C-alpha positions in Angstrom: -28.7 35.5 10.2 -28.6 35.6 6.4 -26.3 33.6 4.2 -24.3 36.7 3.3 -23.8 37.6 6.9 -22.7 34.0 7.8 -20.1 34.2 5.0 -18.7 37.5 6.1 -15.0 37.1 6.6 -14.9 38.1 10.3 -17.7 35.7 11.2 -16.1 32.9 9.3 -12.8 33.3 11.1 -14.6 33.7 14.4 -16.4 30.4 14.0 -13.2 28.6 13.1 -11.4 30.2 16.0 -14.0 29.1 18.4 -13.7 25.5 17.1 -9.9 25.8 17.4 -10.1 27.1 21.0 -12.5 24.3 22.0 -10.3 21.6 20.5 -7.3 23.0 22.4 -9.1 23.6 25.7 -8.7 27.4 25.6 -11.2 29.0 28.0 -10.9 32.4 26.2 -10.7 32.7 22.4 -7.6 34.8 21.7 -7.1 36.9 18.6 -3.5 38.1 18.4 -1.8 40.8 16.5 1.7 42.3 16.5 3.2 45.6 15.5 6.8 46.7 15.3 7.3 50.2 16.8 10.0 51.0 14.4 8.4 54.3 13.4 4.9 55.8 13.0 2.3 53.0 12.5 0.3 53.9 9.4 -3.3 52.9 8.5 -2.0 49.8 6.6 -0.2 48.5 9.7 -3.4 48.8 11.6 -5.1 46.1 9.5 -4.0 43.5 12.1 -5.5 45.3 15.0 -8.8 46.5 13.5 -9.6 43.4 11.6 -8.6 41.5 14.7 -11.1 43.5 16.7 -13.8 42.6 14.2 -13.0 39.0 14.7 -13.0 39.4 18.5 -16.4 41.2 18.3 -17.8 38.3 16.2 -16.6 35.7 18.6 -18.3 37.4 21.5 -21.5 37.8 19.4 -21.4 34.0 19.0 -21.4 33.7 22.8 -17.8 32.9 23.6 -15.3 34.9 25.7 -12.7 36.6 23.6 -9.8 38.9 23.8 -7.6 40.9 21.3 -3.9 40.8 22.2 -1.3 43.2 20.7 2.4 42.6 21.1 4.6 45.6 20.6 7.6 43.9 19.0 10.0 46.3 20.6 13.0 43.9 20.5 13.1 44.5 16.7 16.2 46.4 15.7 16.0 49.9 14.4 16.9 49.2 10.8 16.7 52.6 9.3 15.5 56.1 10.1 12.1 57.2 8.7 12.1 60.4 6.6 9.3 61.8 8.8 8.4 61.2 12.4 5.3 61.7 14.3 6.1 63.9 17.3 2.6 63.7 18.7 -1.0 63.0 17.5 -1.2 66.2 15.5 2.3 67.0 14.5 4.7 65.4 12.0 8.3 66.6 11.6 10.9 66.0 9.0 13.9 64.0 10.2 16.4 66.8 10.5 20.1 66.9 11.5 19.2 67.1 15.2 17.1 64.0 15.1 19.7 62.2 12.9 22.4 63.0 15.5 20.2 61.2 18.1 19.1 58.2 16.1 22.0 57.4 13.7 24.2 55.9 16.6 21.1 53.9 17.6 20.6 52.0 14.4 20.9 48.3 15.0 19.7 48.5 18.7 16.4 47.0 19.8 13.9 49.8 19.5 13.1 49.3 23.3 16.7 50.6 23.9 16.6 53.4 21.3 16.3 57.0 22.6 13.1 58.8 22.0 14.2 61.8 19.8 11.5 63.9 21.3 12.3 63.2 24.9 8.8 62.5 26.0 9.0 58.7 26.5 11.5 56.3 27.9 12.3 54.9 24.5 11.6 55.2 20.8 9.4 52.1 21.1 7.3 53.5 23.8 6.8 56.7 21.9 5.4 55.0 18.8 3.5 52.3 20.7 1.7 55.0 22.7 0.7 56.9 19.5 -0.5 53.6 18.0 -2.6 52.8 21.0 -4.1 56.3 21.1 -5.1 56.0 17.5 -6.7 52.6 18.1 -8.6 54.0 21.1 -10.1 56.8 19.0 -11.8 54.2 16.8 -12.9 52.1 19.7 -10.3 49.3 19.5 -8.8 48.3 22.9 -6.3 45.5 22.7 -4.4 44.0 25.6 -0.9 45.4 25.1 2.3 43.4 25.8 5.9 44.7 25.2 8.0 41.8 23.8 11.1 43.1 25.6 9.3 42.6 29.0 8.3 39.1 27.9 11.9 38.2 27.3 12.9 39.6 30.7 10.1 37.6 32.4 11.3 34.3 30.8 8.3 33.8 28.6 10.5 32.9 25.7 12.9 30.7 27.7 11.5 27.4 26.6 11.3 28.4 23.0 14.9 29.6 22.9 16.1 26.4 24.6 14.1 24.2 22.3 15.3 26.2 19.3 18.9 25.6 20.3 18.4 21.9 21.2 16.8 21.4 17.8 19.1 23.8 15.9 19.7 21.4 13.0 16.0 20.8 12.4 15.3 24.5 12.7 18.0 25.3 10.3 16.6 22.7 7.8 13.2 24.3 8.0 14.4 27.8 7.6 16.6 26.9 4.6 13.4 25.9 2.7 12.1 29.5 3.0 15.1 31.7 3.3 18.4 32.1 1.4 21.8 32.4 2.9 21.2 30.4 6.1 24.7 29.3 7.2 25.4 25.7 8.1 26.4 26.6 11.6 23.4 29.0 12.1 21.8 29.1 15.6 18.6 31.0 15.6 19.2 33.5 18.4 20.7 37.0 18.4 22.1 38.2 21.7 22.2 41.9 22.3 25.9 42.9 22.3 26.9 44.1 25.8 29.4 46.5 24.3 27.5 48.3 21.6 24.0 47.4 22.5 23.1 46.2 19.0 21.6 43.1 17.6 24.7 42.4 15.4 26.0 39.2 17.0 26.5 35.6 16.1 26.1 32.7 18.7 29.4 30.9 18.9 28.8 28.6 21.9 25.9 27.3 24.0 25.5 26.1 27.6 21.9 25.1 28.1 22.4 24.0 31.7 23.3 27.5 32.6 20.9 28.9 30.0 23.8 31.0 28.5 25.3 31.6 25.1 28.6 32.9 23.9 28.6 35.4 21.0 30.8 37.6 18.8 29.6 41.0 17.5 30.3 40.4 13.8 27.8 42.7 12.2 24.5 41.9 10.5 22.4 42.6 7.4 18.9 43.6 8.6 15.9 42.9 6.4 18.1 41.7 3.7 19.5 45.1 2.8 20.5 47.2 5.8 24.1 46.4 6.7 25.1 47.2 10.4 28.7 46.8 11.3 29.7 44.9 14.4 32.0 46.1 17.1 34.0 42.9 17.4 33.2 42.3 21.1 33.0 38.7 22.4 31.0 37.8 25.4 28.7 35.5 27.3 25.1 36.3 28.3 21.9 34.7 29.6 19.5 33.6 26.9 17.0 36.3 28.1 19.4 38.9 26.7 18.9 37.5 23.3 16.2 37.7 20.6 14.7 35.0 18.4 14.6 35.9 14.7 11.2 37.3 13.8 10.0 34.1 12.1 10.5 32.1 15.3 9.4 34.9 17.6 6.1 35.0 15.8 5.7 31.2 16.3 6.6 31.6 20.0 3.9 34.3 20.4 1.3 32.0 19.1 2.0 29.5 21.9 2.7 32.1 24.6 -0.8 33.7 24.2 -2.7 30.5 23.2 -3.5 32.2 19.9 -6.6 30.9 18.2 -6.7 33.4 15.2 -4.4 36.0 13.8 -4.7 38.5 10.9 -1.5 39.2 8.8 -0.6 40.8 5.5 -0.4 38.8 2.2 3.3 39.5 2.0 3.8 37.1 4.9 1.7 34.3 3.5 4.2 32.6 1.2 7.3 32.8 3.4 6.8 33.6 7.1 3.4 31.9 7.5 4.4 28.7 5.8 7.6 28.4 7.6 5.8 29.3 10.8 3.3 26.5 10.4 6.0 24.0 9.8 8.1 25.2 12.7 5.1 25.1 15.0 4.1 21.5 14.1 7.6 20.0 13.6 9.8 21.8 16.1 7.5 23.0 18.9 4.7 20.4 18.6 1.6 22.6 18.5 -1.0 23.7 16.0 -0.7 27.2 14.4 -3.8 29.5 14.7 -6.5 30.2 12.2 -5.1 32.8 9.8 -6.8 35.8 8.2 -4.8 37.0 5.2 -5.3 40.5 3.9 -4.0 42.7 1.1 -2.1 45.9 2.0 -3.5 49.4 1.6 -2.1 51.8 -1.0 -2.2 55.6 -0.6 -2.7 57.5 -3.8 -1.6 54.5 -5.7 1.6 53.7 -3.8 2.5 51.4 -1.0 3.0 53.2 2.4 6.4 53.1 4.0 7.6 54.8 7.2 11.0 54.9 5.6 9.7 56.8 2.5 7.5 59.0 4.6 4.3 58.6 2.6 2.2 57.4 5.5 -1.0 58.4 7.2 -1.9 57.3 10.7 -5.3 56.8 12.2 -5.0 60.2 13.8 -4.3 61.8 10.4 -7.5 60.4 8.9 -9.5 61.4 12.0 -8.7 65.0 11.1 -10.8 64.7 8.0 -13.3 61.8 8.6 -15.3 60.3 11.5 -14.2 57.2 13.4 -16.9 55.1 11.9 -15.6 55.9 8.4 -12.1 54.9 9.4 -13.5 51.5 10.7 -15.4 51.1 7.4 -12.0 51.0 5.5 -11.2 47.8 7.3 -14.6 46.1 7.2 -14.4 45.4 3.5 -13.1 42.2 1.9 -9.6 41.5 3.1 -8.1 40.1 -0.1 -9.1 43.1 -2.2 -6.4 45.8 -2.4 -7.6 49.2 -1.3 -6.3 52.5 -2.6 -7.0 55.3 0.0 -7.0 58.4 -2.2 -6.8 61.1 0.5 -7.4 63.8 -2.0 -10.7 62.2 -2.9 -11.6 61.0 0.6 -15.2 62.2 0.0 -15.6 59.0 -2.1 -14.9 56.9 1.0 -17.3 59.0 3.1 -20.0 58.7 0.3 -19.5 54.9 0.4 -20.1 54.8 4.1 -23.1 57.1 4.0 -24.6 54.8 1.4 -24.0 51.8 3.5 -25.7 53.5 6.4 -28.7 54.5 4.1 -29.0 50.9 2.8 -28.8 49.5 6.3 -31.8 51.6 7.4 -33.8 51.9 4.3 -32.7 49.3 1.8 -34.3 45.9 0.8 -32.9 42.6 -0.2 -29.3 41.2 -0.2 -27.5 44.6 -0.5 -29.4 45.9 2.6 -28.4 42.7 4.6 -24.8 43.2 3.6 -25.0 46.9 4.5 -26.5 46.0 8.0 -23.6 43.6 8.5 -21.0 46.2 7.6 -22.7 48.8 9.7 -22.7 46.6 12.8 -18.9 46.5 12.7 -18.6 50.2 12.0 -21.2 51.7 14.3 -23.3 49.0 16.1 -27.0 48.2 16.2 -29.5 50.2 14.2 -31.4 52.9 16.0 -35.1 53.8 15.7 -34.3 56.0 12.7 -31.5 56.7 10.4 -29.2 59.5 11.7 -28.9 62.6 9.5 -25.6 62.9 7.5 -24.7 66.1 5.7 -23.1 65.1 2.3 -19.4 65.5 2.7 -18.9 67.3 -0.7 -21.6 69.8 0.2 -19.9 70.3 3.6 -16.5 70.8 1.8 -18.1 73.4 -0.5 -20.0 75.5 2.1 -17.0 75.8 4.4 -15.2 77.6 1.7 -17.7 80.4 2.1 -18.4 80.3 5.9 -16.8 79.1 9.1 -18.4 75.7 10.1 -20.7 77.2 12.8 -22.0 79.8 10.4 -22.3 77.2 7.6 -24.5 75.1 9.8 -26.8 78.0 10.5 -27.0 78.9 6.8 -27.7 75.3 5.8 -30.4 75.0 8.4 -32.0 78.3 7.3 -32.0 77.2 3.6 -33.7 73.9 4.5 -30.8 71.7 3.5 -30.2 70.6 7.1 -33.5 69.8 8.9 -34.4 72.1 11.7 -35.6 69.2 13.9 -32.3 67.5 14.4 -31.4 66.1 17.8 -28.6 67.9 19.7 -26.4 64.8 18.9 -27.2 65.0 15.2 -26.5 68.8 15.1 -23.2 68.2 16.8 -22.2 65.5 14.3 -23.2 67.7 11.4 -21.0 70.5 12.8 -18.2 67.9 13.2 -18.5 66.9 9.6 -18.3 70.6 8.5 -15.1 71.0 10.6 -13.6 67.8 9.2 -14.4 68.8 5.6 -12.8 72.2 6.3 -9.6 70.5 7.5 -9.7 68.3 4.4 -10.1 71.3 2.1 -7.2 73.1 3.8 -4.7 70.2 4.0 -5.5 67.8 1.2 -8.0 68.9 -1.4 -6.8 70.1 -4.8 -10.4 71.1 -5.6 -10.5 74.5 -3.9 -13.2 76.5 -5.4 -12.9 79.6 -7.6 -15.6 81.4 -5.7 -17.4 84.0 -7.7 -16.7 87.7 -7.0 -19.9 89.6 -6.3 -18.9 92.7 -8.3 -17.2 91.0 -11.2 -18.9 90.6 -14.5 -19.5 87.0 -15.8 -19.9 86.5 -19.5 -21.9 83.8 -21.2 -22.4 83.3 -25.0 -25.9 82.0 -25.0 -28.6 84.7 -24.8 -31.3 82.2 -23.6 -29.1 81.3 -20.6 -28.8 85.0 -19.8 -32.5 85.5 -20.0 -33.0 82.4 -17.7 -30.7 83.8 -15.1 -32.4 87.1 -15.3 -35.7 85.3 -14.7 -34.3 83.6 -11.6 -32.8 86.9 -10.4 -36.1 88.8 -10.7 -38.1 86.1 -9.0 -35.7 85.4 -6.2 -35.2 89.2 -5.6 -38.9 89.6 -4.8 -39.5 86.4 -2.9 -38.0 84.6 0.1 -37.2 80.9 -0.9 -35.8 77.9 0.8 -33.4 75.6 -1.0 -36.0 73.3 -2.6 -38.0 76.3 -3.9 -34.9 77.9 -5.4 -34.0 74.6 -7.0 -37.5 74.3 -8.5 -37.1 77.9 -9.8 -34.0 77.0 -11.7 -35.8 74.1 -13.4 -38.7 76.4 -14.1 -36.4 78.9 -15.8 -34.8 76.1 -17.9 -38.2 75.0 -19.2 -39.4 78.5 -19.8 -36.5 79.3 -22.0 -36.2 75.9 -23.6 -32.9 75.0 -22.1 -31.3 71.7 -21.3 -31.5 71.8 -17.4 -28.1 70.1 -17.1 -26.5 72.8 -19.3 -28.2 75.5 -17.3 -27.1 74.1 -14.0 -23.6 73.6 -15.3 -23.4 77.3 -16.1 -24.5 78.1 -12.6 -21.8 75.9 -11.1 -19.2 77.5 -13.4 -20.2 81.0 -12.3 -20.5 80.4 -8.6 -17.9 77.6 -8.0 -15.6 77.5 -11.0 -16.5 73.8 -11.6 -19.0 72.1 -13.8 -20.6 70.1 -11.0 -21.4 70.6 -7.4 -24.1 70.2 -4.7 -27.8 70.8 -5.6 -27.5 74.3 -6.9 -30.7 75.8 -5.6 -30.2 74.4 -2.1 -26.6 75.5 -2.0 -27.3 79.0 -3.2 -30.1 79.3 -0.7 -27.5 78.7 2.0 -25.5 81.7 0.9 -26.1 85.3 1.7 -29.0 86.3 -0.6 -27.5 89.8 -1.4 -24.3 88.0 -2.6 -26.2 85.6 -4.8 -28.2 88.4 -6.4 -25.2 90.6 -7.0 -23.5 87.7 -8.8 -26.5 87.0 -11.0 -27.0 90.7 -11.7 -23.5 90.7 -13.2 -24.1 87.8 -15.7 -23.6 89.4 -19.1 -23.9 88.3 -22.7 -20.5 87.8 -24.3 -20.5 89.5 -27.8 
């Protein structure tokens, strides 16, 4: 293993996690992640799970048993209603009046108790947890799933709740260092109100012998800005019908699952993580896990938010790119902010394709790094590099032909090799279909395709003569893509033209843009009569 591979973030955390697990006598090295099913889980939310999977994979590669745990934090309250909701894997809907009628009365309740507005699951939480798990499965991430609401019912948090109450003064002292507006009588537990079902209560009395607390439903400000009114009810419940504040629940999860490593976003590092470390050591007397801190993703330059509705899920991306490309998004350096420009997703695909090429054909440090990345995205190298049709070429040709026909044309022109395996041909067809979906849904680079019977005017007479030369030669001879490309270069030399200027005119005529795929190869994939008709109508502008 090379030095660059050893320094790779997932391997570094894996080695530290193995040491941590050994020190604490954990038989299985556990990587934990959490997700709040408060709405659709976008690709930024999935950093925890996918990066956690890369750490788990590294631990196993070092010869230790490992698992990836995912807690669905379904005791979190519904704070607000997202502008858009994911009804199923392929359908988003705007939050209309009918959905609002269902969800508005539910705000403030644990999402495990919130109605599923689409009626297909037992709860809002189950609906979005299922969608999240389906997305992860499609990119080969298979965490062990635990619903936090069930853990409370099973008594997994009992000891932590009791210890939190017994040491309420010390807990309060720690929290005041990291949070504002912690009352002097604060007890870190929020019972679910038996009357309104909301997490809007305040503990007013404690009986630890009976494991009960008294409460009053006074109302609550969620996440520092969402005010939920209380119903005024007073009651007494078992502690299992309460919820620890997230900062303490996070710490409890570390211990419940014997967590050895955990990824989390940079926004948690200064507050939640530092308070969590202190709570773990000072209050609950155990060591916090090995952290992996990552930067969040941007989409088209903005932070994603379920509330704002500018989110993309894994399923959304899989409509336009392959699973290995999605995994590639997460394999890069964690503390570098990524901007996922969906309108220019071909750049991400090009990056992955280049990583694949370097892994198979490269030399030196870059090739070693590429092999490392590729192992997490795809796996071990095969006997030969698999064929990949360039994404931008795929996105161009599908604007002329359906994907199946496009594959035939590309093969006939010599762009796609005719000796591909069945698997490679299927993957090439898949990329054509993905590119077509991207063009239809996201691209603002739809081509202005040349009309065969329309005249196209150019000012330079030498360029006209060069096109005429290509026309006369191509008309009388069958050519594959490479031969037609060579003919364009020959025409440029013959008429003393700058090849780049000549090709630019060709792109402008056929595609309406100054750049594109290799022109000769591309034109050879189109119907020959169409190409000849277009060239026959290139005229001198007087």
